[in-house]
C-alpha positions as CSV (number, residue, x, y, z in Angstrom):
1,M,-20.4,-18.9,-6.3
2,T,-17.3,-17.9,-8.3
3,A,-18.6,-14.3,-8.6
4,G,-18.7,-14.0,-4.8
5,W,-15.0,-14.9,-4.5
6,R,-14.0,-12.6,-7.4
7,S,-15.9,-9.7,-5.7
8,L,-14.2,-10.5,-2.4
9,L,-10.8,-10.7,-4.0
10,L,-11.3,-7.4,-5.9
11,W,-12.5,-5.5,-2.7
12,S,-9.6,-7.0,-0.7
13,A,-7.1,-5.8,-3.4
14,V,-8.7,-2.3,-3.5
15,A,-8.6,-2.1,0.3
16,T,-5.0,-3.1,0.4
17,I,-4.0,-0.6,-2.2
18,V,-5.9,2.2,-0.5
19,A,-4.3,1.3,2.9
20,L,-0.8,1.3,1.3
21,I,-1.4,4.7,-0.3
22,G,-2.6,6.0,3.0
23,V,0.4,4.8,4.9
24,S,2.8,6.2,2.3
25,F,1.2,9.6,2.5
26,V,1.4,9.5,6.3
27,L,5.1,8.5,6.2
28,W,5.7,11.2,3.5
29,G,4.1,13.8,5.6
30,L,6.0,12.9,8.8
31,N,9.5,12.3,7.4
32,G,9.5,13.6,3.8
33,P,10.2,11.6,0.6
34,A,13.7,10.6,1.8
35,Y,12.2,8.2,4.3
36,L,10.2,6.3,1.7
37,I,13.2,6.2,-0.6
38,D,15.4,4.9,2.2
39,L,12.8,2.3,3.2
40,F,12.5,1.1,-0.4
41,E,16.3,0.9,-0.8
42,A,16.7,-1.0,2.5
43,Y,14.1,-3.7,1.5
44,C,14.9,-4.0,-2.2
45,T,18.7,-4.0,-2.1
């Protein structure tokens, strides 16, 4: 039973990371690296 939850959690983490990487590449392609840097700065400072 525990192995099923671990597998689900692992696949969910991988899917989230892949989605974030995909979104970052789309934003990079549309607006260039400055947009991602500004976004990071706005949320982290």
